[in-house]
N, C-alpha and C positions, 0 to 999 in steps of 0.2 A: 585733830590725827588725819593726816591726810590718806588718799586714796595710794596705794601701792599696786603697780602694777610691775610683774616678773616676766621677762619676753624670755624665752628657753630655746634654745637648742643645743647639740649635740656638746660642741667645742667651747663655744662663746667668744668665736673670734671671726665669724661671718654674720651670720643671719640675725641673731639674737641682739649681739651690739646695732647692727644698723635698724633695727626695727626700735630698740633703745631711742638711738638718734633721731628717728623721723616723729614718735611719738611725743619724746619731750617738746621739739618744735612745735608739733603741733595741739598740744595741751596749752602752750605758750601762746600761741596766735590765738586760742580760743579763750583767754582770759582764765584758764584753768591752770596754769605755773605753779600757782602756788600752794592748789588743793590736790595736784597729781604729782606722787613722785613714780618716774619709771627707772628701772633697771635691769640689769640681764645677768645670765648665768647658762650655763652649760650641764648636761647629766654627765658630761664626762671630764675629767680633770686632767686630762693631757698637757692643757695651755694655759693652767692657774697661774697667774699672775703677769703674762705675755697682753701687748696689747692686741688690737685686732690684728687680722690679716690687712696688710699690705694694700691690698686689692679693697678691700671694702673701704680703707680710711679714702682711698683716693676717690671712689665712686662716693662718696658720700660729699669727701670735700668740693668733687667736681658739680654736685646738685646744691650745693653753697648748707649741705648740713654741718656742724661740730661737734666732734666726737674725741671724752677723754676716755682712755677706758683699762683697763687691768684683766684680764678673764677670771672667775670664779665658778667655782661649782655649786650646783643647785643646792641647799642643805635643809632635809625633811621642817625645821623649822620656819623658814621661809615661807612653807604652806598657811602657817597660822595668820605671819605679816601680811602677804598679798593677798589683795583682794579681787585680784584676776591674775592668772598665769595666764600667758600665750604662748602655745609651743606650737615651732615653726613647721615640724611632723607628724604624722601619724603614730610614728615609734618613739619619740620624745612624748608625746600627747600621754600613748597608753603609759608609758613609764611614771608620768605624773601622776595621772588618774591611778594608778597600782599605790602608790604612793599616798596619794590623800585619802585613799581609803582606808588606808593602816592608820594612818593618824584622824582618822573622824574629820575630815575637811571636805563640805560639800562639792558634789564633781560638779556643778555648773559653776565654779572659780577655777577650773581649767579648762580651756577652749582653745581652738586651733586658731592663729593671725588670721587665717584666711576666710575662715567664718565669717568675718566681719565686714568680707567684701562680697557685697549682694551682686556682683558679675560672678562669683567662681561658685561652685560647689562650695555644698555645706563641708566635705569634708578634705576639700585641695588645703593639698602642701605647699610650703615655700619651698622649694628644694637645695639643697646642700651645692654651693659654686665651688668648694673647695678644690674640687680635681681639676675646673676648667678651668676656661679663659678670663678675661675680663667682660666681657660679653653675657657671663652667668650670672655676675656680680650686678649688672645692669637692667638685668630680668628680676632678680631678686628686690630691690629696690625699687622698682616700679609696681611688685605684687604687693610691698609693704607698703608702700603709698597709696595703692588702692584698697586696704583694709586699713589706711587708719585711719578715716575719715568715721566708720563705721566705729572703730573701740572709743573715737571722741565722743557721740552721740551716746555710746551706752554709759559709759563713765558718766555723763554729762546727766544723762536719765536717774542711773544711782544716786549720784549725787543728791540731786533735789526729789526723792521720794520719801 
């Protein structure tokens, strides 16, 4: 069984698909591409079925990342199939923790993405760039990239434990 990571933001068109693309590439580069599945979802259903935001896709492409995407809403049963759920902000983190508690899933399966960035505060968020300009998407990409190696190290340690 592969190790499953689900990246979660609000609408699944900006931050979580960006995290999905970055982490997929990092796990392949780390030689763990066959052992780890990375997907993404949103806590809201507004964009279900839609592609990622065009600014997300442009930012990823400019940085050399590939993404094929259709937005999805996070479903409670995914709590049990995901070994790690990465929330992009505290609001989604709180919602996912409450859902995990109702379904008897350990709280440590739900983490903030930036908690894996050694230079960020433990409760640092990946802000939603949706209502801003292109620079916000670039900033979000850098935040996700800064946390990605920590996620890979964490998963590698879990796989070898």
